[in-house]
C-alpha positions, 0 to 999 in steps of 0.5 A: 547742562540745561534741561536735556537728557544728556548725562555726564560722569563725574568722579570726585574724591571724598574724605573717608568720613564723608564717604562712610556717612553717605554710604550708611545713609544710602544703605539705610534708604536702600539706595546705591550710593551713586543714586543717593548722591545724585538725589542730594545734588538734585535736592540742593539745587532745587532747595530754593523752590519751597512747597507753598501748601500741604499738597506741594509738600506731599508731592515733594516728599513723594519725589524724594522717596520720603513717603514709605522710607521707614518700612519698620513703622507700621502705624504712623499715627501710633508712632507719632503718639509715642514720639509726642509722649516721649518728648512731653516726658523729657526734662 
């Protein structure tokens, strides 16, 4: 398929462990499993197109719904400081 709006239904058999992992990750992201699987396929297809600068990276994060994907983190700067402090104290 190339560039059109044509849809195709694909049925695949997944190992139980993989299905469980994919379902858990989809649930964590608040996505239905089919949508999450489609995103994985689209991401792997475009993985050779690496962002060239910060703006492209942020655009990529937005298209992948990564920005705002952790609603439990209210203050990202404070969260980053805590992670950094915790990492500095590891032995």
